[in-house]
C-alpha positions as CSV (number, residue, x, y, z in Angstrom):
1,M,0.0,0.0,0.0
2,S,1.2,3.6,-0.7
3,W,2.5,5.5,2.2
4,T,-0.4,8.0,1.7
5,E,-2.9,5.2,2.8
6,G,-5.6,6.9,0.7
7,Y,-5.1,10.3,2.3
8,V,-5.1,13.4,0.1
9,T,-1.5,14.6,-0.6
10,E,-1.9,16.1,-4.0
11,I,-3.2,19.3,-2.5
12,E,-1.5,20.7,0.6
13,Y,-3.5,21.2,3.8
14,T,-4.4,24.7,4.9
15,H,-2.1,26.6,7.3
16,G,-4.7,26.7,10.1
17,Y,-4.1,27.3,13.8
18,Y,-6.4,25.4,16.2
19,G,-6.5,27.0,19.6
20,E,-8.3,24.1,21.3
21,L,-4.9,22.3,21.2
22,S,-3.5,24.9,23.7
23,P,-2.9,23.5,27.1
24,T,-3.7,26.9,28.6
25,L,-7.2,26.7,27.3
26,Q,-7.5,23.0,28.2
27,R,-6.5,23.6,31.8
28,F,-9.3,26.2,32.2
29,A,-11.9,23.9,30.6
30,L,-11.0,21.2,33.0
31,L,-11.3,23.5,36.0
32,V,-14.7,24.8,34.9
33,A,-15.8,21.2,34.6
34,G,-14.5,20.5,38.1
35,F,-11.5,18.4,37.3
36,A,-7.8,18.8,38.3
37,P,-5.7,19.7,35.2
38,P,-2.3,18.3,34.5
39,P,0.7,20.3,35.9
40,E,2.0,23.2,33.8
41,Q,5.2,21.4,32.9
42,G,6.4,18.3,31.1
43,A,5.9,17.1,27.5
44,Y,3.2,17.7,24.9
45,L,2.3,15.5,21.9
46,E,0.4,16.4,18.8
47,L,-0.6,13.6,16.5
48,G,-1.3,14.5,12.8
49,F,-0.2,18.1,13.0
50,G,-0.8,19.1,9.4
51,Q,1.3,22.1,8.3
52,G,2.5,22.3,11.9
53,L,1.5,25.9,12.7
54,S,-0.3,24.9,15.9
55,L,2.7,22.7,16.8
56,A,5.2,25.6,16.2
57,I,3.1,28.2,18.1
58,H,2.7,26.0,21.1
59,A,6.3,25.0,21.1
60,A,7.2,28.7,21.2
61,A,4.5,30.0,23.5
62,A,3.9,27.2,26.0
63,P,6.3,25.8,28.6
64,Y,6.3,22.2,27.3
65,E,8.7,20.0,25.4
66,V,6.7,19.5,22.2
67,W,6.7,16.3,20.1
68,G,4.6,15.4,17.2
69,T,4.2,13.4,14.0
70,D,2.5,13.9,10.6
71,F,3.1,11.3,8.0
72,N,3.3,13.9,5.2
73,P,7.0,14.9,4.9
74,S,6.2,18.2,3.3
75,H,4.1,19.1,6.4
76,T,6.9,18.1,8.7
77,A,9.4,20.1,6.7
78,H,7.2,23.1,7.0
79,A,6.9,22.7,10.7
80,A,10.6,22.2,11.1
81,G,11.3,25.4,9.1
82,L,9.1,27.4,11.5
83,L,10.7,25.9,14.5
84,E,14.2,26.4,13.2
85,A,13.6,30.0,12.4
86,A,12.2,30.6,15.9
87,G,15.2,28.9,17.5
88,V,12.7,26.5,19.3
89,T,13.8,23.0,20.1
90,A,10.9,20.5,19.3
91,H,10.6,17.1,17.9
92,P,8.5,16.9,14.6
93,F,8.5,13.6,12.8
94,D,7.0,12.3,9.5
95,D,6.3,8.8,11.0
96,S,3.0,7.1,10.2
97,F,1.0,6.2,13.3
98,A,2.2,2.6,12.9
99,E,5.8,3.8,12.9
100,F,5.3,6.2,15.8
101,D,3.7,3.4,17.8
102,Q,7.0,1.5,17.5
103,R,9.1,4.3,18.9
104,R,10.6,3.7,22.3
105,D,12.4,7.1,22.6
106,L,9.2,9.0,23.5
107,P,8.9,10.8,26.8
108,K,5.8,10.5,29.0
109,F,3.3,13.2,28.1
110,R,1.1,15.5,30.2
111,Y,-0.9,16.6,27.2
112,A,-1.7,15.0,23.9
113,G,-3.9,16.3,21.0
114,L,-5.5,15.3,17.7
115,H,-7.4,17.9,15.8
116,G,-9.8,16.3,13.4
117,V,-7.5,13.4,12.7
118,W,-9.7,10.7,14.1
119,S,-12.4,11.2,11.4
120,W,-10.1,10.5,8.5
121,I,-8.1,7.4,9.5
122,S,-8.6,3.7,9.3
123,E,-9.5,1.4,12.2
124,E,-5.9,0.1,12.2
125,N,-4.6,3.6,12.7
126,R,-7.1,4.2,15.5
127,T,-5.7,1.2,17.2
128,H,-2.2,2.6,16.9
129,I,-3.2,5.9,18.4
130,A,-4.9,4.2,21.3
131,A,-1.7,2.2,21.9
132,I,0.5,5.3,21.7
133,L,-1.7,7.0,24.3
134,R,-1.9,4.0,26.5
135,R,1.8,3.7,26.7
136,N,2.9,7.3,26.7
137,L,0.3,9.5,28.4
138,L,0.9,9.9,32.1
139,P,-1.8,9.2,34.7
140,G,-3.7,12.5,35.1
141,G,-2.7,13.5,31.6
142,A,-5.2,15.1,29.2
143,L,-6.1,14.2,25.7
144,Y,-7.8,16.7,23.4
145,I,-9.6,15.1,20.5
146,S,-11.8,16.8,17.9
147,Y,-13.8,14.8,15.3
148,N,-16.8,14.8,13.0
149,T,-19.7,13.2,14.9
150,L,-23.3,12.0,14.6
151,P,-26.2,12.8,14.5
152,G,-25.1,16.1,12.9
153,W,-23.5,14.4,9.9
154,S,-26.3,11.9,9.3
155,A,-28.1,13.8,6.6
156,A,-25.0,14.5,4.6
157,L,-23.2,11.1,4.8
158,S,-24.6,9.9,1.4
159,L,-23.7,13.3,-0.2
160,R,-20.1,12.8,0.8
161,D,-20.1,9.3,-0.6
162,L,-21.5,10.5,-3.9
163,L,-19.0,13.2,-4.2
164,S,-16.1,10.9,-3.5
165,L,-17.4,8.2,-5.9
166,H,-17.8,10.7,-8.7
167,A,-14.3,12.1,-8.3
168,E,-12.9,8.5,-8.3
169,T,-14.9,7.1,-11.3
170,V,-15.7,10.0,-13.6
171,G,-13.0,12.6,-13.0
172,A,-9.9,12.4,-15.2
173,E,-6.4,12.4,-13.7
174,S,-5.5,15.2,-16.1
175,Q,-8.1,17.4,-14.3
176,G,-6.1,17.3,-11.1
177,L,-7.9,16.9,-7.8
178,T,-9.3,20.4,-7.8
179,G,-10.9,19.8,-11.2
180,R,-12.4,16.4,-10.1
181,I,-13.8,18.1,-7.0
182,D,-15.4,20.8,-9.1
183,G,-16.9,18.2,-11.4
184,A,-18.3,16.2,-8.5
185,L,-19.9,19.2,-6.9
186,A,-21.4,20.3,-10.2
187,F,-22.8,16.8,-10.7
188,A,-24.4,16.7,-7.3
189,Q,-25.9,20.1,-7.8
190,E,-27.3,18.9,-11.1
191,L,-29.0,16.0,-9.3
192,A,-30.5,18.4,-6.7
193,D,-31.7,20.8,-9.5
194,K,-33.4,17.8,-11.2
195,G,-35.4,17.0,-8.1
196,A,-33.5,14.0,-6.7
197,A,-35.6,12.8,-3.8
198,Y,-32.6,12.6,-1.5
199,F,-32.2,16.3,-1.6
200,R,-35.9,16.9,-1.2
201,V,-36.2,14.9,1.9
202,N,-32.8,16.0,3.3
203,P,-32.8,19.8,3.0
204,A,-29.7,19.8,5.2
205,A,-27.8,17.9,2.6
206,A,-28.8,20.5,-0.1
207,E,-27.6,23.3,2.2
208,K,-24.3,21.4,2.9
209,L,-23.7,21.0,-0.9
210,K,-24.1,24.8,-1.3
211,Q,-21.8,25.4,1.6
212,I,-19.1,23.0,0.3
213,S,-19.2,24.6,-3.2
214,T,-18.1,28.0,-1.7
215,Q,-15.3,26.6,0.5
216,N,-11.6,26.7,-0.1
217,R,-10.6,23.8,-2.3
218,Q,-7.6,22.9,-0.1
219,Y,-10.0,22.5,2.8
220,V,-12.6,20.6,0.8
221,A,-10.1,18.1,-0.6
222,H,-8.9,17.1,2.9
223,E,-12.3,17.3,4.5
224,Y,-14.4,15.3,2.0
225,F,-12.2,13.4,-0.5
226,N,-9.9,11.2,1.6
227,R,-10.5,7.4,1.2
228,E,-11.2,7.1,5.0
229,W,-14.0,9.3,6.3
230,H,-15.8,8.2,9.4
231,P,-17.9,10.5,11.6
232,S,-17.9,8.9,15.0
233,P,-20.7,8.9,17.6
234,F,-19.5,10.1,21.0
235,A,-20.2,6.7,22.6
236,A,-18.1,4.9,20.0
237,L,-15.1,7.2,20.5
238,A,-15.4,6.8,24.3
239,E,-15.3,3.0,23.9
240,W,-12.1,3.3,21.7
241,L,-10.4,5.4,24.3
242,Q,-11.3,3.1,27.2
243,G,-8.4,0.9,26.1
244,A,-6.0,3.7,26.8
245,K,-7.6,4.2,30.3
246,L,-9.0,7.5,29.2
247,E,-12.3,8.9,30.6
248,F,-14.4,11.8,29.2
249,A,-14.0,14.9,31.3
250,A,-15.3,18.0,29.4
251,S,-15.8,19.8,26.2
252,V,-13.1,22.4,25.4
253,H,-15.9,24.5,23.7
254,L,-16.9,26.1,27.0
255,H,-20.5,27.0,25.9
256,E,-21.2,23.3,25.7
257,Q,-20.4,23.0,29.4
258,M,-22.9,25.7,30.2
259,G,-26.5,24.6,29.6
260,A,-27.9,28.1,30.3
261,V,-26.4,29.5,27.1
262,S,-26.3,26.4,24.9
263,L,-29.5,24.4,25.6
264,T,-33.2,25.1,25.8
265,P,-34.8,24.7,29.3
266,A,-36.4,21.5,28.2
267,A,-33.1,20.1,27.1
268,Q,-31.5,21.1,30.3
269,E,-34.2,19.3,32.3
270,T,-33.8,16.1,30.3
271,L,-30.0,16.1,30.7
272,R,-30.2,16.7,34.5
273,S,-32.2,13.5,34.7
274,I,-29.5,11.4,33.0
275,T,-26.7,10.2,35.4
276,H,-24.7,8.1,33.0
277,P,-22.1,10.4,31.4
278,I,-21.9,8.6,28.0
279,L,-25.6,8.6,27.6
280,R,-25.9,12.2,28.8
281,E,-23.3,13.4,26.2
282,S,-25.0,11.4,23.4
283,V,-28.4,12.8,24.2
284,R,-26.9,16.3,24.3
285,D,-25.7,15.7,20.7
286,F,-29.2,14.9,19.7
287,F,-30.5,18.1,21.2
288,T,-27.9,20.2,19.4
289,N,-27.6,18.0,16.2
290,Q,-23.9,18.0,16.9
291,Q,-21.6,17.8,13.9
292,F,-18.2,18.4,15.4
293,R,-17.1,17.6,19.0
294,R,-14.0,19.0,20.8
295,D,-13.5,16.8,23.8
296,L,-11.1,16.4,26.7
297,F,-10.4,12.9,28.0
298,V,-8.2,12.4,31.1
299,R,-6.3,9.3,32.2
300,G,-7.6,9.0,35.8
301,P,-9.6,12.2,36.2
302,R,-9.7,13.6,39.7
303,R,-12.7,15.6,40.8
304,L,-12.0,18.8,42.7
305,S,-14.0,19.9,45.7
306,A,-16.1,23.0,45.3
307,L,-13.5,25.0,47.3
308,E,-10.6,23.7,45.2
309,R,-12.4,24.5,42.0
310,R,-13.2,28.0,43.0
311,E,-9.8,28.8,44.4
312,S,-8.1,27.5,41.3
313,L,-10.4,29.5,39.0
314,M,-10.0,32.6,41.0
315,A,-6.2,32.3,40.7
316,T,-6.5,31.9,36.9
317,R,-5.6,35.0,34.8
318,L,-7.9,36.2,32.0
319,V,-7.2,38.5,29.1
320,L,-9.2,39.9,26.2
321,K,-8.4,39.0,22.6
322,A,-10.4,41.9,21.1
323,P,-11.1,45.6,21.9
324,I,-14.3,45.9,23.9
325,A,-16.0,47.7,21.1
326,N,-15.8,44.4,19.1
327,V,-17.1,42.1,21.9
328,P,-20.8,41.3,21.2
329,L,-23.2,41.0,24.1
330,T,-25.6,38.9,22.0
331,I,-24.4,35.4,21.1
332,V,-25.9,32.6,19.0
333,T,-25.8,29.0,20.3
334,A,-27.7,25.8,19.6
335,A,-30.4,27.2,21.9
336,G,-30.8,30.3,19.7
337,E,-29.9,33.9,20.3
338,V,-28.8,34.7,23.9
339,K,-28.4,38.2,25.3
340,L,-25.7,38.5,27.9
341,Q,-26.4,40.5,31.0
342,E,-25.1,44.1,30.6
343,A,-24.8,44.5,34.3
344,V,-22.3,41.6,34.5
345,Y,-20.4,41.8,31.2
346,R,-20.1,45.5,30.7
347,P,-18.2,46.2,33.9
348,I,-15.9,43.3,33.2
349,L,-15.1,44.5,29.7
350,E,-14.6,48.1,30.9
351,S,-12.2,46.9,33.7
352,F,-9.9,45.4,31.0
353,A,-10.1,48.5,28.8
354,K,-9.3,50.8,31.8
355,S,-6.3,48.7,32.7
356,G,-4.8,48.8,29.1
357,Y,-6.0,45.2,28.4
358,R,-3.5,43.7,30.8
359,P,-4.3,40.2,32.1
360,M,-6.2,40.1,35.4
361,S,-7.0,37.1,37.6
362,L,-10.6,36.3,38.2
363,G,-10.0,37.0,41.8
364,E,-8.8,40.5,41.0
365,L,-11.9,41.0,38.9
366,A,-14.0,39.8,41.8
367,R,-12.4,42.3,44.1
368,L,-12.8,45.2,41.6
369,L,-16.4,44.3,41.0
370,P,-17.8,43.1,44.3
371,N,-21.4,43.5,43.2
372,I,-21.1,40.8,40.6
373,G,-19.8,37.9,42.7
374,P,-17.2,35.1,42.0
375,D,-19.6,32.6,40.4
376,A,-20.9,35.2,37.9
377,I,-17.3,36.2,37.2
378,I,-16.4,32.6,36.5
379,E,-19.4,32.1,34.2
380,A,-18.7,35.3,32.3
381,A,-15.1,34.3,31.8
382,A,-16.2,31.0,30.4
383,V,-18.7,32.6,28.0
384,L,-16.2,35.2,26.8
385,I,-13.6,32.5,26.2
386,G,-16.3,30.4,24.5
387,T,-17.0,33.2,22.0
388,G,-13.3,33.6,21.2
389,N,-13.1,37.1,22.8
390,A,-11.1,36.2,25.8
391,H,-8.5,33.5,26.8
392,P,-6.9,32.2,29.9
393,A,-3.4,33.8,30.5
394,Q,-0.3,32.1,31.5
395,P,1.5,32.9,34.8
396,E,3.8,35.9,34.6
397,A,6.9,33.8,35.1
398,T,6.0,31.6,32.2
399,V,5.3,34.6,30.0
400,E,8.9,35.8,30.6
401,K,10.3,32.4,29.9
402,V,8.7,32.1,26.4
403,K,8.7,35.8,25.3
404,T,12.0,35.6,23.3
405,R,11.1,32.6,21.3
406,C,7.6,33.9,20.5
407,K,9.2,37.1,19.2
408,A,11.5,35.1,16.9
409,L,8.7,32.9,15.6
410,N,6.5,35.9,14.9
411,R,9.3,37.6,13.0
412,E,9.5,34.6,10.7
413,I,5.7,34.5,10.2
414,R,5.6,38.3,9.5
415,K,8.5,37.9,7.1
416,R,6.4,35.3,5.1
417,A,3.5,37.8,5.2
418,R,5.4,40.0,2.8
419,S,4.5,37.6,0.0
420,S,1.7,35.4,1.3
421,G,-1.3,35.6,3.5
422,E,-1.4,31.9,4.2
423,I,-0.4,32.2,7.9
424,G,-2.9,34.4,9.7
425,F,-1.8,33.8,13.3
426,L,1.0,34.9,15.6
427,A,2.3,33.5,18.9
428,S,1.3,35.1,22.2
429,P,3.5,34.5,25.2
430,V,0.6,35.7,27.4
431,L,-1.9,33.3,26.0
432,G,0.5,30.4,25.5
433,A,-1.4,30.1,22.2
434,G,-1.9,31.8,18.9
435,I,-3.9,35.0,18.1
436,A,-5.4,35.8,14.7
437,V,-3.6,38.6,12.9
438,N,-4.3,39.0,9.2
439,Q,-1.7,39.7,6.6
440,M,-2.1,43.5,6.4
441,N,-1.9,43.9,10.2
442,Q,1.2,41.7,10.2
443,L,2.8,44.0,7.7
444,F,1.8,47.0,9.9
445,L,3.4,45.3,12.9
446,T,6.6,44.8,10.8
447,A,6.7,48.4,9.8
448,R,6.2,49.4,13.5
449,A,9.0,47.0,14.6
450,D,11.3,48.6,12.0
451,G,10.9,52.0,13.6
452,K,8.0,53.5,11.6
453,K,6.1,55.6,14.0
454,T,2.7,56.5,12.6
455,P,-0.1,54.7,10.8
456,E,0.7,56.7,7.7
457,D,4.3,55.4,7.8
458,W,3.1,51.8,8.3
459,A,0.8,52.2,5.3
460,R,3.6,53.6,3.1
461,A,5.9,50.8,4.1
462,T,3.2,48.2,3.3
463,W,2.4,49.8,-0.1
464,D,6.1,49.6,-1.0
465,I,6.0,45.9,-0.4
466,L,2.8,45.3,-2.3
467,S,3.6,47.5,-5.3
468,A,7.1,46.0,-5.7
469,Q,5.3,42.6,-6.3
470,G,2.7,44.1,-8.7
471,R,-0.1,43.6,-6.1
472,A,-2.9,45.8,-4.9
473,V,-5.3,46.2,-2.1
474,V,-8.7,44.5,-2.7
475,R,-11.8,46.3,-1.5
476,E,-15.3,44.9,-2.0
477,G,-13.9,42.2,-4.3
478,K,-12.0,44.6,-6.6
479,A,-8.3,45.5,-6.8
480,L,-7.7,49.2,-6.3
481,A,-6.3,50.7,-9.5
482,T,-4.0,53.7,-8.6
483,P,-1.2,54.1,-6.1
484,E,-3.2,57.0,-4.5
485,E,-6.2,54.7,-3.9
486,N,-4.1,51.9,-2.5
487,L,-2.2,54.2,-0.1
488,A,-5.4,55.9,1.1
489,E,-7.1,52.5,1.8
490,L,-3.9,51.2,3.6
491,T,-3.8,54.4,5.7
492,S,-7.4,54.0,6.7
493,M,-6.7,50.3,7.6
494,A,-3.6,51.3,9.6
495,R,-5.4,53.9,11.6
496,N,-8.2,51.5,12.4
497,F,-5.6,49.0,13.5
498,A,-3.8,51.5,15.7
499,N,-7.0,52.5,17.4
500,G,-8.5,49.0,17.7
501,Y,-6.5,45.8,17.8
502,L,-3.0,47.2,18.4
503,P,-3.5,47.9,22.2
504,V,-4.8,44.3,22.6
505,L,-1.9,42.8,20.7
506,A,0.5,44.9,22.8
507,A,-1.0,43.5,26.0
508,L,-0.7,40.0,24.5
509,G,3.0,40.4,23.9
510,V,2.6,40.2,20.1
511,A,3.4,43.8,19.1
512,E,7.1,44.6,19.5
């Protein structure tokens, strides 16, 4: 059998960053759920790391010895290049899971992670992963695993099979994979347009087809056109991981831990009546029609007392990832639209803005806002983290330890931004994780680091880079024509950046 084992290698995977792999976030999620997290030290493992951006960011920003494998050598080479440029020592391999299972030079890990991998591998490889975890994850260690799940994928299972079959049997090799994907999508749409009963009785499948047709073809190729594609019910995954002595602890998606914002009152009532954890999570998936789970399993989970949980959470530092003007107080969850309490959230947000967006412990927030109360502070922190507008912060001593290597990695990423927008994240020593920063804002940061003082100067420096490559700013889908138009648009963007996200990025240790 080919080393690719039916996995798409013709088209490279996207350069995504997946924050749920961050131990900083995982620790907070375990605390909220009432479990003791692993210590903030030791080794970290990522299995199937793709282009390796998450691996590199966590190797730079978090205080762990990072190991990982991805069987695609081009992915491993990309990850190694980022790590080398940052001067970060880590251990990326291009072993298959079978080969990695045979290694006897691995350390014992406190944390392990697989983002999406489980859904696209064979039963044999799942067996190897379970064996790797059984042998190398320490007692008390945490596994993060995300995967396509049922029942959310039920309606579209046959659509995916049709697309894959068409690409394999009708598409010509000369078309390339992208051409075969486009042909398969067009064929499926033709069936829908001609009234195929499948699409009539499964409107979710018709919507999924429209959604896929608009998505990046790199993503579509890896998401839908691998030979192995197996959405896994939660109960089936939990059974697999029992062999590695792993028990379900919590969802990393914090809203899913909080029934008040993610479930209807009727759903909450039903789930409270179910004591078996596997059945309870499975029923939750039916209430939300879950398509994608992001779970934490622990090898020997230890429940915290109410006092231990509160004290640990109160000691945890929180930091915003967005200016308060950009933080919505209305969110949409599986339960519908939820309005957050102004009397709770507004004072918390304003406290961060008044302090220059510096990290604050939940205990400090509770002291600053005595009318809100510790439990409401904890819940608000979890909701803000769940919306992506806040994040747990690392201890100050850890921030100092990783600051230099984050700076080096970010310089390499910003250097690449001169010619490509593929990497849209930078490493934050404060978060121990990545933060989204688009290409233009990366170029503004580079100009600022090079001594340019004003937004006008950043815009001019950025235009010099773009114009030298014959490129232009795109506004409303159209490239701007003249240098004056480009410079005016860049200047507006730079001013907005200076008045908006720059103070936040400075507090996160990302802006030099």
